[in-house]
VEXLO-135526 format. One line per 8 residues: number of its first residue (from 1); their letters; for each residue x, y, z of N, C-alpha, C, O. Coordinates in Angstrom, 2 decimals. Layout:
<nodes>
NUM	A	X Y Z X Y Z X Y Z X Y Z; ... .
</nodes>
This chain:
<nodes>
1	MKEKCKKH	-205.09 93.91 -3.40 -204.38 95.03 -2.82 -203.70 94.65 -1.47 -202.52 94.92 -1.22; -204.53 94.00 -0.64 -204.04 93.54 0.63 -202.87 92.64 0.50 -201.90 92.75 1.25; -202.94 91.71 -0.47 -201.93 90.72 -0.80 -200.64 91.40 -1.20 -199.53 91.05 -0.80; -200.89 92.46 -2.05 -199.63 93.24 -2.48 -198.99 93.95 -1.39 -197.76 94.02 -1.34; -199.75 94.49 -0.50 -199.18 95.24 0.60 -198.37 94.28 1.55 -197.32 94.60 2.12; -199.01 93.07 1.64 -198.36 92.12 2.51 -197.02 91.69 1.94 -196.05 91.51 2.68; -196.96 91.52 0.59 -195.83 91.07 -0.05 -194.67 92.20 0.20 -193.55 91.91 0.59; -195.08 93.48 -0.08 -194.14 94.53 0.10 -193.61 94.58 1.52 -192.41 94.77 1.75 .
9	STVLFIII	-194.55 94.41 2.49 -194.12 94.39 3.94 -193.09 93.34 4.17 -192.12 93.56 4.90; -193.29 92.08 3.50 -192.35 90.94 3.74 -190.97 91.37 3.21 -189.94 91.20 3.87; -191.01 91.94 2.02 -189.78 92.39 1.39 -189.06 93.37 2.21 -187.85 93.23 2.39; -189.73 94.38 2.74 -189.21 95.43 3.58 -188.65 94.78 4.87 -187.57 95.18 5.31; -189.30 93.85 5.45 -188.93 93.22 6.70 -187.46 92.42 6.41 -186.53 92.43 7.21; -187.46 91.81 5.25 -186.18 91.07 4.92 -185.02 92.04 4.68 -183.87 91.73 4.98; -185.34 93.23 4.13 -184.30 94.15 3.88 -183.78 94.71 5.18 -182.57 94.90 5.32; -184.64 94.99 6.11 -184.35 95.51 7.40 -183.53 94.55 8.19 -182.58 94.93 8.87 .
17	CLLSFTMG	-183.89 93.28 8.09 -183.15 92.20 8.76 -181.74 92.10 8.26 -180.79 91.89 9.02; -181.63 92.26 6.89 -180.27 92.16 6.17 -179.42 93.32 6.63 -178.23 93.17 6.94; -180.06 94.50 6.68 -179.32 95.66 7.17 -178.82 95.60 8.59 -177.69 95.95 8.94; -179.78 95.12 9.40 -179.44 94.89 10.80 -178.27 93.94 11.03 -177.38 94.20 11.85; -178.29 92.87 10.29 -177.24 91.81 10.30 -175.84 92.40 9.88 -174.78 92.14 10.46; -175.98 93.20 8.82 -174.73 93.78 8.24 -174.12 94.76 9.12 -172.90 94.81 9.28; -175.02 95.62 9.75 -174.49 96.61 10.75 -174.02 95.99 11.92 -172.98 96.38 12.44; -174.74 94.98 12.42 -174.22 94.25 13.64 -172.92 93.60 13.47 -172.07 93.61 14.36 .
25	ATTAKAYV	-172.75 92.96 12.15 -171.42 92.31 11.91 -170.38 93.32 11.83 -169.28 93.07 12.31; -170.63 94.57 11.20 -169.64 95.65 11.21 -169.24 96.02 12.51 -168.05 96.04 12.82; -170.26 96.37 13.40 -170.01 96.70 14.72 -169.09 95.68 15.56 -168.16 96.06 16.27; -169.41 94.47 15.41 -168.81 93.43 16.03 -167.33 93.32 15.60 -166.43 93.09 16.41; -167.13 93.50 14.18 -165.81 93.41 13.66 -164.98 94.56 14.22 -163.83 94.35 14.59; -165.54 95.72 14.28 -164.80 96.93 14.81 -164.49 96.73 16.27 -163.48 97.26 16.75; -165.28 95.99 17.01 -165.14 95.84 18.31 -163.91 94.81 18.66 -163.24 94.97 19.67; -163.70 93.85 17.83 -162.78 92.88 18.01 -161.38 93.16 17.26 -160.38 92.48 17.49 .
33	SLSAKGFY	-161.42 94.18 16.40 -160.23 94.57 15.68 -159.44 95.59 16.52 -159.57 96.81 16.40; -158.56 94.98 17.43 -157.81 95.67 18.41 -156.61 96.29 17.84 -155.95 95.67 17.02; -156.27 97.56 18.25 -155.01 98.19 17.84 -154.53 99.05 18.99 -155.33 99.61 19.75; -153.21 99.13 19.11 -152.56 99.93 20.06 -151.33 100.76 19.61 -150.67 100.35 18.66; -151.03 101.77 20.19 -149.94 102.67 19.79 -149.10 102.92 21.00 -149.64 103.18 22.07; -147.81 102.84 20.87 -146.90 103.24 21.97 -146.04 104.38 21.67 -145.39 104.32 20.63; -145.93 105.41 22.43 -145.02 106.66 22.28 -143.96 106.56 23.37 -144.23 106.21 24.51; -142.79 106.88 22.98 -141.71 106.91 24.02 -140.84 108.13 23.85 -140.64 108.60 22.73 .
41	NSSLPSGI	-140.35 108.64 24.90 -139.58 109.88 24.91 -138.16 109.62 25.31 -137.74 110.02 26.40; -137.38 108.94 24.44 -135.99 108.68 24.68 -135.30 108.26 23.38 -135.99 108.19 22.36; -134.05 107.98 23.33 -133.39 107.62 22.16 -133.80 106.22 21.72 -133.76 105.95 20.52; -134.19 105.32 22.63 -134.63 103.99 22.31 -135.97 103.69 23.12 -136.20 104.21 24.21; -136.76 102.86 22.52 -138.12 102.43 23.24 -137.72 101.92 24.61 -136.71 101.22 24.75; -138.51 102.27 25.62 -138.38 101.73 26.94 -139.74 101.58 27.63 -140.76 101.98 27.07; -139.78 101.07 28.75 -141.05 100.92 29.50 -142.09 100.24 28.73 -141.83 99.22 28.09; -143.35 100.80 28.78 -144.51 100.16 28.06 -144.34 100.26 26.64 -144.91 99.46 25.89 .
49	AQKSLDMI	-143.51 101.28 26.15 -143.40 101.44 24.75 -142.70 100.24 24.10 -142.90 99.99 22.90; -141.87 99.46 24.87 -141.13 98.44 24.24 -141.41 97.13 25.04 -141.74 96.12 24.43; -141.29 97.13 26.44 -141.30 96.01 27.21 -142.52 95.17 27.02 -142.49 93.96 27.20; -143.66 95.86 26.63 -144.83 95.11 26.46 -145.18 94.79 25.01 -146.26 94.29 24.70; -144.24 95.07 24.14 -144.50 94.96 22.66 -144.78 93.56 22.28 -145.74 93.33 21.53; -143.98 92.55 22.76 -144.26 91.16 22.40 -145.53 90.64 23.07 -146.30 89.88 22.48; -145.73 91.07 24.29 -147.02 90.52 24.92 -148.19 91.09 24.20 -149.08 90.32 23.84; -148.26 92.28 23.96 -149.46 92.91 23.24 -149.71 92.22 21.89 -150.81 91.79 21.57 .
57	NSAGIGYT	-148.65 92.15 21.13 -148.75 91.45 19.81 -149.17 90.04 19.86 -149.95 89.59 19.01; -148.68 89.30 20.83 -148.89 87.94 20.95 -150.36 87.71 21.37 -150.88 86.60 21.21; -151.00 88.74 21.90 -152.49 88.68 22.30 -153.39 89.03 21.17 -154.60 89.17 21.36; -152.83 89.18 19.93 -153.62 89.49 18.80 -153.97 90.90 18.68 -154.93 91.21 17.97; -153.24 91.88 19.36 -153.46 93.28 19.23 -152.43 93.88 18.54 -151.29 93.85 19.00; -152.73 94.47 17.38 -151.60 95.12 16.62 -150.98 96.38 17.32 -151.63 97.41 17.53; -149.81 96.22 17.64 -149.09 97.30 18.49 -147.90 97.83 17.79 -147.03 97.03 17.43; -147.77 99.13 17.57 -146.64 99.72 17.03 -146.14 100.90 17.91 -146.87 101.47 18.71 .
65	TTPCVADS	-144.93 101.20 17.71 -144.33 102.21 18.66 -143.60 103.26 17.71 -143.25 103.01 16.55; -143.43 104.42 18.33 -142.84 105.58 17.63 -142.31 106.54 18.64 -142.92 106.64 19.70; -141.22 107.29 18.42 -140.82 108.32 19.30 -142.00 109.39 19.53 -142.79 109.60 18.62; -142.09 110.00 20.63 -143.11 111.01 20.90 -143.14 111.99 19.91 -142.11 112.24 19.29; -144.34 112.67 19.63 -144.47 113.59 18.50 -143.78 114.89 18.82 -143.52 115.26 19.97; -143.51 115.56 17.69 -142.75 116.82 17.89 -143.43 117.96 17.33 -142.79 119.01 17.24; -144.73 117.92 16.91 -145.41 119.15 16.48 -146.03 119.90 17.67 -146.64 119.30 18.56; -145.85 121.22 17.66 -146.24 121.98 18.80 -147.67 121.86 19.21 -148.01 121.95 20.39 .
73	GVYIFKMA	-148.56 121.63 18.16 -149.98 121.48 18.46 -150.43 120.09 18.94 -151.60 119.87 19.26; -149.46 119.18 18.96 -149.68 117.80 19.33 -150.82 117.09 18.66 -151.44 116.18 19.21; -151.10 117.57 17.39 -152.22 116.97 16.70 -151.98 115.53 16.23 -152.93 114.77 16.03; -150.69 115.15 16.04 -150.30 113.80 15.74 -150.74 112.88 16.89 -151.18 111.76 16.64; -150.63 113.33 18.10 -151.07 112.61 19.25 -152.58 112.50 19.32 -153.14 111.48 19.71; -153.23 113.57 18.93 -154.60 113.63 19.03 -155.24 112.61 17.91 -156.23 111.91 18.14; -154.57 112.63 16.75 -154.92 111.71 15.70 -154.74 110.28 16.07 -155.54 109.42 15.71; -153.67 110.02 16.80 -153.45 108.68 17.29 -154.61 108.15 18.22 -155.01 106.98 18.17 .
81	MNVYEAVF	-155.09 109.04 19.02 -156.18 108.73 19.94 -157.52 108.59 19.22 -158.53 108.26 19.85; -157.53 108.85 17.87 -158.69 108.53 17.06 -158.63 107.34 16.28 -159.64 106.79 15.84; -157.35 106.89 16.08 -157.04 105.76 15.16 -156.85 104.42 16.04 -157.25 103.35 15.59; -156.26 104.49 17.24 -155.88 103.41 17.96 -156.86 103.21 19.22 -157.20 104.19 19.89; -157.26 101.98 19.52 -158.12 101.81 20.65 -157.39 102.05 21.91 -157.99 102.53 22.87; -156.06 101.75 21.98 -155.41 102.01 23.25 -154.11 102.73 22.80 -153.50 102.41 21.78; -153.72 103.73 23.66 -152.44 104.53 23.44 -151.62 104.40 24.77 -152.10 104.68 25.87; -150.41 103.98 24.59 -149.48 103.86 25.85 -148.49 104.91 25.59 -147.99 105.04 24.47 .
89	VHAHGSYG	-148.18 105.67 26.60 -147.15 106.74 26.57 -146.16 106.50 27.58 -146.56 106.36 28.74; -144.84 106.43 27.30 -143.81 106.33 28.20 -142.96 107.60 27.99 -142.16 107.68 27.05; -143.16 108.63 28.93 -142.52 109.88 28.71 -142.29 110.67 29.92 -142.71 110.24 31.00; -141.67 111.76 29.84 -141.51 112.68 30.99 -142.84 113.46 31.20 -143.68 113.57 30.30; -142.96 113.94 32.36 -144.23 114.77 32.67 -144.06 115.52 33.84 -143.04 115.44 34.52; -145.16 116.37 34.15 -145.29 117.17 35.30 -146.67 117.49 35.55 -147.53 117.03 34.79; -147.01 118.28 36.60 -148.43 118.51 36.83 -149.21 119.11 35.70 -148.94 120.21 35.21; -150.23 118.30 35.30 -151.06 118.78 34.23 -150.54 118.66 32.81 -151.12 119.17 31.85 .
97	LVTLSASG	-149.41 117.95 32.71 -148.83 117.93 31.29 -148.02 116.65 31.07 -147.58 116.03 32.04; -147.82 116.24 29.78 -146.94 115.16 29.38 -145.95 115.71 28.36 -146.41 116.42 27.47; -144.74 115.49 28.40 -143.77 115.93 27.39 -143.71 114.94 26.29 -143.33 113.79 26.46; -144.12 115.46 25.10 -144.28 114.61 23.98 -143.14 114.62 23.01 -143.24 113.94 21.99; -142.06 115.33 23.25 -140.85 115.35 22.47 -139.59 115.76 23.16 -139.63 116.54 24.11; -138.50 115.26 22.72 -137.26 115.69 23.43 -137.02 117.14 23.35 -136.25 117.68 24.15; -137.62 117.81 22.42 -137.42 119.26 22.20 -138.33 120.02 23.19 -138.26 121.25 23.25; -139.15 119.36 23.92 -139.94 120.07 24.93 -141.41 120.41 24.67 -142.06 121.12 25.44 .
105	NNLYGTTV	-141.91 119.89 23.58 -143.31 120.05 23.19 -144.17 119.20 24.14 -143.96 118.01 24.36; -145.12 119.90 24.67 -145.89 119.22 25.79 -147.43 119.10 25.39 -147.93 119.93 24.63; -148.12 118.09 25.92 -149.51 117.93 25.90 -150.03 118.46 27.22 -149.86 117.83 28.26; -150.70 119.70 27.19 -151.17 120.26 28.39 -152.70 119.91 28.55 -153.40 119.62 27.58; -153.14 119.97 29.73 -154.54 119.77 30.08 -155.22 120.95 29.40 -156.32 120.75 28.87; -154.66 122.14 29.37 -155.32 123.31 28.69 -155.37 123.21 27.18 -156.22 123.80 26.52; -154.39 122.40 26.64 -154.44 122.13 25.18 -155.58 121.14 24.77 -156.25 121.29 23.74; -155.74 120.10 25.67 -156.84 119.15 25.44 -158.18 119.89 25.57 -159.16 119.64 24.87 .
113	DSWTNGSI	-158.14 120.79 26.49 -159.44 121.56 26.80 -159.92 122.34 25.53 -161.11 122.64 25.39; -159.06 122.62 24.69 -159.38 123.49 23.47 -159.90 122.51 22.36 -160.41 122.98 21.34; -159.81 121.30 22.53 -160.34 120.32 21.49 -161.81 120.23 21.56 -162.36 120.47 22.63; -162.48 119.90 20.52 -163.90 119.70 20.46 -164.37 118.57 21.35 -163.69 117.55 21.37; -165.44 118.64 22.07 -165.96 117.56 22.84 -166.24 116.38 22.04 -166.84 116.48 20.97; -165.81 115.21 22.53 -166.06 113.99 21.77 -165.10 113.73 20.57 -165.29 112.81 19.77; -164.09 114.56 20.51 -163.15 114.55 19.33 -162.25 113.44 19.30 -161.71 113.14 18.24; -162.02 112.81 20.35 -161.01 111.60 20.54 -161.75 110.43 20.96 -162.67 110.54 21.77 .
121	SSRLVYLS	-161.37 109.21 20.42 -162.23 108.09 20.72 -161.46 106.86 21.27 -162.05 105.78 21.36; -160.12 106.97 21.66 -159.51 105.73 22.19 -160.26 105.32 23.47 -160.81 106.13 24.22; -160.23 104.01 23.66 -160.86 103.51 24.89 -159.96 103.56 26.08 -160.40 103.65 27.22; -158.67 103.49 25.81 -157.71 103.61 26.96 -156.48 104.44 26.54 -155.93 104.30 25.45; -156.08 105.32 27.48 -154.82 106.15 27.34 -154.07 105.94 28.57 -154.54 106.34 29.64; -152.87 105.32 28.51 -152.06 105.00 29.62 -150.86 105.88 29.60 -149.94 105.74 28.79; -150.90 106.84 30.58 -149.81 107.84 30.70 -148.79 107.49 31.69 -149.00 107.79 32.87; -147.67 106.88 31.35 -146.66 106.61 32.26 -145.60 107.82 32.19 -144.57 107.78 31.51 .
129	ACKSGTPS	-145.94 108.73 32.86 -145.24 110.10 33.04 -145.42 110.76 34.28 -146.55 110.99 34.73; -144.27 111.09 34.92 -144.24 111.68 36.25 -145.29 112.74 36.45 -145.39 113.67 35.64; -146.13 112.62 37.56 -147.09 113.64 38.04 -148.16 113.97 37.09 -148.94 114.89 37.32; -148.24 113.20 35.98 -149.33 113.46 34.99 -150.70 113.38 35.54 -151.62 114.01 35.02; -150.88 112.60 36.65 -152.12 112.43 37.29 -152.53 113.33 38.37 -153.57 113.19 39.01; -151.59 114.34 38.54 -151.94 115.39 39.58 -152.32 116.65 38.88 -151.55 117.17 38.08; -153.52 117.17 39.17 -153.88 118.44 38.53 -153.02 119.60 38.85 -152.39 119.66 39.91; -152.98 120.59 37.87 -152.23 121.71 38.00 -153.09 122.94 38.04 -154.10 123.00 37.34 .
137	DIYGDLPA	-152.72 123.95 38.86 -153.51 125.12 38.86 -153.47 125.96 37.57 -154.35 126.78 37.30; -152.39 125.71 36.77 -152.21 126.41 35.55 -152.70 125.61 34.33 -153.32 126.18 33.43; -152.43 124.28 34.29 -152.75 123.50 33.13 -153.86 122.60 33.42 -154.22 121.87 32.49; -154.43 122.52 34.46 -155.70 121.71 34.74 -155.41 120.28 35.00 -154.25 119.90 35.18; -156.45 119.46 35.02 -156.41 118.06 35.35 -156.37 117.28 34.01 -157.42 117.03 33.43; -155.22 116.91 33.55 -154.93 116.30 32.27 -155.80 115.00 31.97 -156.46 114.92 30.93; -155.77 114.03 32.89 -156.69 112.88 32.67 -158.12 113.30 32.55 -158.80 112.85 31.62; -158.57 114.04 33.35 -160.07 114.45 33.35 -160.29 115.12 32.04 -161.32 114.87 31.41 .
145	KIISKGVG	-159.40 115.95 31.58 -159.70 116.74 30.29 -159.71 115.62 29.12 -160.59 115.66 28.26; -158.80 114.72 29.11 -158.89 113.71 28.14 -160.17 112.88 28.09 -160.71 112.54 27.04; -160.60 112.58 29.32 -161.81 111.86 29.45 -162.98 112.65 28.92 -163.83 112.10 28.23; -163.04 113.95 29.22 -164.11 114.91 28.73 -164.21 115.00 27.21 -165.22 115.45 26.67; -163.11 114.56 26.49 -163.08 114.64 24.99 -163.48 113.22 24.45 -163.37 113.02 23.24; -163.89 112.30 25.20 -164.40 111.05 24.52 -163.71 109.76 24.96 -164.30 108.69 24.81; -162.44 109.83 25.51 -161.76 108.58 25.91 -162.37 108.00 27.03 -162.82 108.74 27.90; -162.44 106.70 27.14 -163.16 106.00 28.19 -162.44 105.85 29.49 -162.98 106.00 30.59 .
153	TVVSFKQI	-161.01 105.51 29.29 -160.26 105.25 30.59 -158.87 105.89 30.42 -158.23 105.73 29.38; -158.40 106.62 31.47 -157.01 107.08 31.42 -156.37 106.60 32.64 -156.95 106.74 33.72; -155.14 106.01 32.55 -154.34 105.67 33.68 -153.08 106.72 33.75 -152.41 106.99 32.76; -152.87 107.19 34.84 -151.82 108.22 35.06 -151.16 107.94 36.39 -151.54 107.01 37.10; -150.21 108.72 36.72 -149.44 108.63 38.06 -149.35 110.10 38.67 -149.11 111.12 38.02; -149.58 110.02 39.98 -149.72 111.41 40.69 -148.33 111.79 41.20 -148.13 112.98 41.45; -147.31 110.87 41.39 -146.01 111.25 41.70 -144.97 111.03 40.77 -145.25 110.62 39.65; -143.72 111.28 41.14 -142.56 111.01 40.32 -142.37 109.42 40.17 -142.35 108.70 41.18 .
161	ITASTSTN	-142.25 108.93 38.96 -142.10 107.50 38.73 -140.75 107.29 38.17 -140.29 108.07 37.34; -140.07 106.22 38.59 -138.63 106.15 38.31 -138.31 104.58 38.08 -139.09 103.71 38.44; -137.12 104.34 37.48 -136.58 103.02 37.32 -135.06 103.22 37.19 -134.60 104.13 36.50; -134.31 102.38 37.84 -132.78 102.50 37.76 -132.38 101.74 36.59 -131.30 102.04 36.08; -133.10 100.75 36.05 -132.73 100.01 34.80 -133.94 99.94 33.83 -135.03 100.42 34.15; -133.74 99.36 32.70 -134.80 99.13 31.80 -135.85 98.09 32.13 -136.90 97.96 31.50; -135.46 97.33 33.22 -136.40 96.22 33.54 -137.03 96.29 34.96 -137.87 95.47 35.31; -136.61 97.28 35.76 -137.17 97.32 37.04 -137.92 98.60 37.30 -138.12 99.36 36.35 .
169	GIHRFNAL	-138.37 98.90 38.54 -139.12 100.10 38.88 -140.38 100.15 38.02 -141.03 99.14 37.79; -140.71 101.39 37.53 -141.99 101.63 36.89 -142.06 100.80 35.70 -143.17 100.41 35.33; -140.90 100.44 34.97 -140.96 99.67 33.83 -141.56 98.33 34.11 -142.38 97.83 33.34; -141.13 97.73 35.24 -141.60 96.43 35.70 -143.16 96.50 36.13 -143.95 95.61 35.82; -143.47 97.47 36.75 -144.89 97.63 37.18 -145.76 97.83 35.98 -146.84 97.25 35.91; -145.34 98.66 34.99 -146.21 98.75 33.75 -146.36 97.46 33.00 -147.42 97.14 32.45; -145.21 96.68 32.99 -145.23 95.50 32.21 -146.28 94.47 32.95 -147.04 93.74 32.32; -146.22 94.53 34.25 -147.21 93.62 35.03 -148.58 94.06 34.81 -149.45 93.23 34.57 .
177	AVSNMING	-148.82 95.33 34.86 -150.17 95.87 34.55 -150.70 95.54 33.17 -151.86 95.12 33.06; -149.94 95.71 32.14 -150.28 95.45 30.77 -150.55 93.94 30.60 -151.50 93.54 29.94; -149.68 93.12 31.21 -149.76 91.64 31.15 -151.12 91.23 31.65 -151.79 90.40 31.03; -151.58 91.84 32.85 -152.82 91.47 33.45 -154.02 91.92 32.51 -155.03 91.24 32.40; -153.83 93.12 31.83 -154.92 93.44 30.86 -155.01 92.55 29.75 -156.10 92.28 29.26; -153.91 92.06 29.29 -153.82 91.13 28.20 -154.50 89.83 28.57 -155.17 89.24 27.73; -154.36 89.38 29.77 -154.83 88.20 30.34 -156.41 88.23 30.71 -156.98 87.31 31.29; -156.96 89.32 30.34 -158.50 89.42 30.62 -158.98 90.10 31.67 -160.18 90.01 31.94 .
185	YGVAQAMS	-158.15 90.86 32.42 -158.66 91.67 33.63 -158.97 93.12 33.11 -158.30 93.67 32.23; -160.00 93.66 33.72 -160.39 95.02 33.51 -159.24 95.91 34.12 -158.48 95.48 34.98; -159.19 97.11 33.63 -158.08 98.07 33.96 -157.85 98.09 35.57 -156.75 97.85 36.08; -158.93 98.38 36.24 -158.76 98.52 37.69 -158.17 97.30 38.35 -157.27 97.36 39.19; -158.73 96.19 37.93 -158.20 94.95 38.71 -156.85 94.62 38.15 -156.03 94.08 38.90; -156.53 94.89 36.88 -155.21 94.66 36.34 -154.08 95.55 37.13 -152.98 95.09 37.45; -154.51 96.86 37.38 -153.58 97.67 38.12 -153.41 97.24 39.52 -152.28 97.25 40.01; -154.49 96.83 40.23 -154.49 96.37 41.55 -153.66 95.16 41.73 -152.83 95.10 42.64 .
193	LAWITFKA	-153.86 94.17 40.90 -153.00 92.95 40.95 -151.57 93.21 40.59 -150.70 92.56 41.18; -151.21 94.15 39.65 -149.95 94.52 39.33 -149.27 95.20 40.59 -148.07 95.04 40.83; -150.05 95.92 41.32 -149.50 96.55 42.53 -149.16 95.58 43.66 -148.19 95.72 44.40; -150.01 94.61 43.73 -149.81 93.54 44.80 -148.51 92.81 44.51 -147.65 92.60 45.37; -148.44 92.42 43.21 -147.15 91.64 42.82 -145.92 92.54 42.96 -144.92 92.14 43.56; -145.99 93.71 42.43 -144.86 94.63 42.39 -144.38 94.94 43.85 -143.19 94.93 44.15; -145.44 95.23 44.80 -145.10 95.59 46.10 -144.35 94.41 46.88 -143.40 94.61 47.64; -144.84 93.26 46.63 -144.21 91.97 47.16 -142.75 91.84 46.66 -141.87 91.43 47.41 .
201	ECDAAGSS	-142.50 92.20 45.33 -141.19 92.12 44.83 -140.21 93.17 45.43 -139.04 92.93 45.72; -140.80 94.33 45.57 -139.99 95.52 46.14 -139.78 95.20 47.62 -138.65 95.37 48.09; -140.70 94.78 48.34 -140.49 94.49 49.77 -139.40 93.41 49.93 -138.51 93.54 50.78; -139.48 92.31 49.09 -138.49 91.26 49.10 -137.11 91.75 48.88 -136.13 91.29 49.47; -137.06 92.74 47.96 -135.72 93.25 47.49 -135.23 94.46 48.45 -134.10 94.93 48.37; -136.17 94.88 49.31 -135.79 95.98 50.23 -135.66 97.24 49.34 -134.76 98.03 49.64; -136.42 97.50 48.32 -136.40 98.67 47.51 -137.59 99.45 47.63 -138.55 98.97 48.23; -137.63 100.67 47.09 -138.72 101.51 47.17 -139.82 101.09 46.13 -139.68 100.04 45.50 .
209	YFGADSYR	-140.88 101.87 45.97 -141.95 101.50 45.10 -141.88 102.28 43.74 -142.66 102.04 42.82; -140.91 103.22 43.67 -140.68 103.89 42.40 -141.85 104.78 42.05 -141.89 105.24 40.90; -142.75 105.06 42.86 -143.90 105.95 42.51 -145.04 105.11 41.90 -146.07 105.67 41.54; -144.86 103.68 41.76 -145.95 102.96 41.15 -147.20 102.98 42.03 -148.29 102.81 41.49; -147.12 103.17 43.29 -148.32 103.21 44.25 -149.09 104.48 44.06 -150.13 104.67 44.69; -148.60 105.37 43.22 -149.43 106.68 42.93 -150.32 106.58 41.78 -150.90 107.59 41.37; -150.49 105.31 41.18 -151.24 105.28 39.97 -152.71 105.76 40.20 -153.27 105.58 41.28; -153.31 106.36 39.14 -154.64 106.86 39.15 -155.52 106.37 37.96 -155.08 106.43 36.82 .
217	ITGYGDYM	-156.74 105.88 38.22 -157.54 105.51 37.16 -158.68 106.52 37.05 -159.40 106.78 38.02; -158.84 107.08 35.82 -159.87 108.13 35.63 -160.79 107.48 34.56 -160.29 106.98 33.56; -162.10 107.47 34.74 -163.03 106.99 33.76 -163.48 105.57 34.10 -163.79 105.27 35.25; -163.51 104.76 33.14 -164.12 103.40 33.37 -163.04 102.42 33.72 -162.26 101.98 32.88; -163.02 102.07 35.09 -162.05 101.04 35.50 -162.28 99.60 35.07 -161.42 98.72 35.20; -163.63 99.39 34.48 -163.82 97.98 34.09 -163.53 97.77 32.67 -163.87 96.70 32.18; -162.92 98.71 31.89 -162.53 98.53 30.49 -161.57 97.33 30.37 -160.61 97.21 31.12; -161.85 96.50 29.45 -161.02 95.30 29.19 -160.22 95.53 27.78 -160.84 95.68 26.72 .
225	LRHT	-158.93 95.53 27.86 -158.15 95.69 26.67 -158.36 94.51 25.68 -158.51 94.68 24.47; -158.35 93.37 26.24 -158.51 92.19 25.43 -160.00 91.72 25.52 -160.37 90.97 26.42; -160.79 92.16 24.60 -162.25 91.92 24.76 -162.82 91.07 23.54 -163.99 91.17 23.18; -161.94 90.26 22.98 -162.38 89.52 21.88 -163.31 88.29 22.29 -163.76 87.55 21.43 .
</nodes>
């Protein structure tokens, strides 16, 4: 009887080990299967929606872009934050909101507040939208609301962000930041290094900083986009 129990225990142990290995492999696979989505609010992709496309894909991160969503409930955007590990948005914005379509449909802090806690799972949401990082008395604190629903890190900007061409200004700053993320830096360090480089470029050119110095990181600043 004792020998029989011992045999059953051995079999059970092997099964548990196999299950643990399988689950571990699945978790690891999910962790290294990177994907990113870019939304843009213009007739053509610009900013991080397009300028970082080749960089992100070359880093082994599947990156697709699309015009900003047009449904009034912005559920398409919410779904994207459940499918893609990182979501990059290049759009218009204001205090407590981001404009998600040319027709004026917005993502409000109050909209996000109505979603179920833990309902979105992206690890990074990058909001390249004017004033989206500044709380609104009416719409609330958009980055903080997104974090409260499950996202790990949100990057936003507290002031107006601009660019006079498709390659300078905030476009250039965002490209530097994303490049640093791809090269293995955590979000906080990637943004800081981008700011150092961008400031030096602007100072040398005698130009303004285009609002890039107003960036805000909410959540985990140590998140790494390229973590394979």
